[in-house]
C-alpha positions in Angstrom: -43.2 45.5 20.4 -39.4 45.7 20.9 -38.5 43.7 24.0 -35.7 44.3 25.9 -32.8 42.4 28.4 -34.4 41.7 31.6 -38.2 41.8 30.5 -40.1 39.1 31.8 -42.7 37.4 28.6 -45.9 35.8 29.6 -48.4 34.6 26.9 -51.7 36.3 27.6 -53.8 34.4 24.2 -54.4 31.1 23.3 -51.9 29.4 25.7 -52.5 31.6 28.5 -49.3 31.5 31.1 -46.2 30.5 29.3 -43.0 32.6 31.1 -39.6 33.2 29.8 -37.5 35.6 30.1 -35.5 38.6 27.8 -31.5 37.0 27.9 -29.2 38.4 25.0 -30.6 36.0 22.6 -34.0 37.4 22.6 -32.9 41.0 23.6 -33.8 43.8 21.0 -35.8 41.3 19.2 -39.5 42.3 18.3 -42.4 40.1 19.0 -46.2 39.5 18.6 -48.9 41.6 21.0 -50.1 38.4 22.3 -47.1 38.8 25.2 -47.7 41.0 28.5 -44.1 42.6 29.1 -43.1 42.9 32.6 -40.5 45.3 33.8 -39.0 44.6 37.6 -38.8 47.4 39.7 -35.3 46.1 41.1 -33.2 44.0 39.1 -33.1 41.1 42.0 -36.6 40.7 41.7 -36.4 39.6 37.6 -35.6 36.1 38.8 -37.9 35.7 41.4 -41.0 37.2 39.3 -39.9 35.0 36.6 -39.7 31.6 38.9 -43.1 32.0 40.8 -45.0 33.0 37.4 -43.6 29.7 36.5 -44.3 27.4 39.6 -47.7 25.7 40.3 -48.4 27.9 42.8 -48.1 31.1 40.7 -49.4 29.4 37.3 -52.2 28.0 38.8 -53.3 31.5 40.2 -52.7 33.3 37.2 -55.0 30.5 34.9 -57.9 31.7 37.1 -57.8 34.5 35.2 -58.6 33.7 32.0 -61.5 34.5 30.0 -63.0 33.4 26.3 -64.5 30.4 25.3 -63.0 29.4 22.4 -59.2 31.3 22.3 -58.6 31.8 26.0 -56.8 35.6 27.2 -55.8 37.3 30.1 -55.2 41.1 29.8 -52.3 43.3 32.1 -55.2 44.0 34.3 -55.4 40.6 35.8 -51.8 40.3 35.8 -51.6 42.9 38.2 -54.0 41.3 41.0 -52.2 38.5 40.2 -50.9 37.7 44.6 -47.1 37.0 45.1 -45.0 36.7 48.3 -42.6 39.2 49.1 -39.6 37.1 50.9 -36.5 38.5 52.2 -34.2 40.1 49.6 -31.3 37.5 50.3 -33.6 34.9 49.5 -34.6 36.5 46.5 -31.0 37.6 45.2 -30.3 33.3 45.3 -33.3 32.6 43.2 -32.8 35.6 40.7 -29.1 34.4 40.4 -29.9 30.9 39.5 -32.7 31.8 36.9 -29.9 34.4 35.4 -27.2 32.1 35.5 -29.7 29.9 33.6 -30.4 31.9 31.0 -26.8 32.7 30.0 -26.2 29.2 29.7 -29.2 28.8 27.2 -27.7 31.8 25.8 -24.2 30.1 25.3 -25.6 27.2 24.1 -27.9 29.3 21.4 -24.6 30.8 20.5 -22.9 27.2 20.0 -25.8 26.3 17.6 -25.1 29.4 15.5 -21.6 28.7 15.2 -22.3 25.1 13.9 -24.6 26.5 11.5 -21.7 29.0 10.1 -19.6 26.3 10.2 -21.9 24.2 7.8 -23.2 27.5 6.0 -19.4 28.3 5.1 -18.7 24.5 4.3 -21.1 24.4 1.8 -20.8 27.6 0.4 -24.2 28.3 0.9 -25.6 31.6 0.1 -28.8 33.2 2.2 -31.8 30.9 1.6 -33.6 34.4 0.2 -30.5 34.5 -2.5 -31.4 30.8 -4.1 -32.4 31.4 -7.6 -36.1 30.7 -8.8 -35.5 31.0 -12.6 -38.0 27.9 -13.1 -41.1 30.6 -11.9 -42.8 32.1 -14.6 -41.9 35.9 -14.7 -44.0 36.8 -17.3 -47.0 35.9 -14.9 -48.6 37.7 -12.0 -49.3 34.4 -10.9 -46.2 32.2 -9.4 -46.1 28.8 -11.8 -43.6 26.5 -12.9 -43.1 23.5 -15.6 -42.6 20.1 -14.0 -42.1 17.2 -16.2 -43.7 13.9 -15.9 -40.6 12.1 -14.8 -40.1 14.5 -11.5 -43.7 14.2 -10.4 -43.1 11.3 -8.5 -46.2 10.5 -7.8 -47.2 14.1 -6.2 -49.2 16.8 -7.9 -49.6 18.9 -5.3 -47.5 22.1 -6.1 -45.9 22.5 -3.3 -44.4 19.7 -3.5 -42.0 21.0 -6.7 -41.5 24.5 -5.6 -38.2 25.4 -7.6 -36.6 26.7 -4.5 -36.2 22.9 -3.4 -34.3 22.2 -6.7 -31.9 25.0 -6.4 -31.0 23.7 -2.8 -30.3 20.2 -3.8 -28.6 21.2 -7.0 -26.3 23.1 -4.7 -26.0 20.4 -2.3 -24.7 18.1 -4.9 -22.0 21.1 -5.9 -20.8 21.3 -3.1 -21.0 18.9 -1.0 -18.4 15.7 -1.2 -21.7 13.5 -1.2 -25.6 13.9 -0.8 -27.1 11.2 0.8 -30.8 10.8 2.5 -31.7 10.7 6.5 -32.8 7.1 5.9 -28.8 6.3 5.1 -27.6 3.6 7.4 -24.5 5.8 8.1 -26.5 8.3 9.3 -29.7 6.8 11.3 -30.5 3.6 12.9 -34.1 4.1 13.4 -37.0 6.2 12.4 -39.7 5.8 14.8 -43.7 7.1 13.8 -46.0 6.3 17.0 -49.4 5.6 15.8 -52.6 7.3 17.4 -54.1 5.7 20.4 -56.6 6.8 23.4 -54.5 8.2 26.4 -55.2 7.1 29.8 -53.4 10.2 32.1 -52.7 9.9 35.8 -51.4 12.2 38.8 -48.4 13.7 38.7 -45.5 10.9 40.2 -47.6 8.4 38.5 -46.6 7.8 35.4 -44.1 8.3 32.5 -43.7 12.5 31.6 -45.7 13.1 28.5 -45.8 15.9 26.4 -46.8 17.5 23.3 -45.1 18.5 19.8 -46.3 22.4 20.9 -43.3 22.4 23.8 -40.6 20.6 21.6 -38.8 23.9 21.7 -38.8 24.9 25.5 -35.9 23.6 27.6 -38.4 22.4 30.4 -42.3 22.6 29.1 -45.2 23.9 31.6 -48.1 21.5 30.5 -46.4 18.2 31.0 -49.3 15.3 31.7 -47.9 12.1 32.8 -49.0 9.0 31.1 -50.1 5.1 32.8 -47.5 3.2 32.7 -49.9 0.2 33.1 -52.0 1.0 30.1 -49.6 2.1 27.6 -46.1 -0.2 29.0 -45.5 -2.0 25.4 -46.3 1.6 23.8 -43.8 3.7 25.8 -41.0 1.1 26.1 -41.1 0.9 22.4 -42.3 3.9 20.4 -42.8 7.1 22.6 -40.2 7.0 24.9 -37.1 9.7 23.6 -33.5 9.4 24.6 -30.6 11.6 25.1 -29.3 13.0 21.4 -32.3 11.7 19.6 -33.5 14.0 17.1 -37.4 14.9 17.5 -39.3 16.8 14.2 -42.7 17.8 14.3 -44.9 16.4 11.8 -48.1 17.2 11.8 -49.7 20.8 12.5 -46.4 23.1 12.5 -44.7 20.7 10.5 -40.1 20.6 10.6 -39.7 22.0 14.0 -36.2 20.2 15.3 -34.9 19.9 18.9 -32.2 17.5 19.7 -33.4 15.6 23.2 -31.1 16.9 26.2 -30.0 14.5 29.3 -33.1 15.8 31.2 -35.9 14.8 28.5 -34.3 11.0 28.7 -37.0 8.3 29.3 -40.0 10.9 28.9 -42.7 10.5 26.2 -43.8 12.4 24.0 -46.9 12.6 21.3 -47.7 10.4 18.4 -47.3 13.2 16.7 -43.4 13.5 16.6 -40.9 11.3 14.6 -38.0 10.4 16.4 -34.6 10.1 14.5 -32.2 7.5 16.3 -28.4 8.7 14.6 -25.9 7.5 14.4 -23.9 8.0 17.8 -20.9 10.0 16.0 -23.7 11.9 13.7 -26.6 13.4 15.7 -24.9 16.8 16.5 -24.0 17.0 13.0 -27.6 15.9 11.7 -29.1 18.1 14.0 -27.0 20.8 12.8 -28.4 20.1 9.1 -31.7 19.8 9.6 -32.6 23.0 11.8 -31.3 25.2 9.0 -33.2 27.0 7.1 -32.0 25.0 4.2 -33.3 21.1 5.4 -36.9 23.1 6.5 -37.6 24.0 3.3 -36.5 20.6 2.2 -38.9 19.4 4.8 -41.9 21.8 4.4 -42.0 20.8 0.7 -42.7 17.0 1.9 -45.9 18.0 3.3 -49.3 17.1 2.6 -53.0 17.9 3.7 -55.1 21.0 3.1 -55.8 21.8 6.1 -53.3 20.2 8.8 -50.2 19.2 6.8 -48.5 16.3 7.8 -45.6 14.2 6.7 -44.7 10.5 7.5 -41.2 8.7 8.1 -41.4 7.4 4.2 -41.1 11.5 3.7 -38.3 12.2 6.1 -36.1 9.3 5.1 -35.9 10.6 1.6 -34.5 14.1 3.3 -30.9 14.8 1.8 -28.1 15.3 4.3 -25.2 16.6 2.9 -21.6 14.4 3.7 -18.7 17.5 3.7 -15.4 17.3 2.0 -13.6 18.1 4.6 -14.4 15.3 7.4 -12.6 17.5 10.0 -15.2 20.5 10.0 -18.2 18.0 10.1 -16.8 16.7 13.1 -16.5 19.7 14.9 -20.0 21.0 13.9 -21.3 17.6 15.6 -18.8 18.2 18.8 -20.5 21.8 18.8 -23.9 20.9 18.2 -23.5 18.3 21.5 -21.8 20.3 23.8 -25.1 23.3 23.3 -27.2 20.1 24.1 -25.3 19.7 27.5 -25.8 23.7 28.0 -29.2 22.9 28.0 -29.1 20.2 30.6 -27.1 22.0 33.0 -29.5 25.6 32.2 -32.3 23.0 33.3 -30.4 22.2 36.2 -30.1 25.6 37.2 -33.8 26.4 37.1 -34.7 23.8 38.7 -32.4 24.7 41.9 -34.3 28.0 41.8 -37.5 26.5 42.1 -37.0 24.3 44.3 -35.4 27.3 46.6 -38.8 29.0 45.6 -40.9 26.2 47.2 -38.9 25.2 50.2 -38.0 29.1 51.0 -41.3 30.8 50.4 -44.0 28.9 49.0 -43.9 26.2 51.5 -42.5 28.4 54.3 
């Protein structure tokens, strides 16, 4: 189950055909059995196979092999029968080089986010999330339980809203930050947008605005993009759905609390109504993203969720999420700079991958 650098990963259950490559970020990690691992015989074939399986032609052929009426599946035996062109080695090498450069930039971006997070953790003297005291739990009971004062209910009687770790994180922030404000503070956010539900009208590629869902929020280039009719949704697209570079996206339904910083190539695309859009102040977007994607902020967001089957959060909940202001303003500025630089690298990685896909289409598939 452990993956290794250079392997190609392919989802094979539920959502079929999403492809990734194991680079330094994922090397030696353990992954679910719902991923097919592909080992190329030659090094130059790695990027070529990846690009082909991501292409419209390769992915369409792959999808024809799926089975299952409710949850879709494919098996390694199906993948073994998928036809693939075999161009000259020079073309494979060019495509492989572009793909490898793309993933190298993704690794650099991930490393920068880790650096920014480490600076934040150090500035706030944050211990590992598992070390936070949960002393309010009753240790004499076999069931996790805790007391909450009536004055602290805040209109919520769901236990998940009052988990002791939330109070522990807030207490720690108040001790070690210069100030603890909230996402809704005008110094932090210009606007917070959550579009209403609507019946979507899709059109063919090139005839509408790129539209993708919350499940693709962590992808560099979402595979299952759709195209939303501009003529049918022009006002909603303009006022609510369109995302812009350095906006912060937060999933608010189902998987609550996933956070992404909008890269340049997503600018003017549209996203589902199940994503809250934060419009940060220009000099706070990188810092705010670094905080919100941390495991500490995730626990604060998660506690806000309501719903017994499908959890949800609303704009009012996001507005209340605490945001620490660091005592050292230079460190806070550096965190912001590093996060924005990481986001630029994601755009460059996207460009290299697009160059690889264009070369594949021009020199292999269309040829």
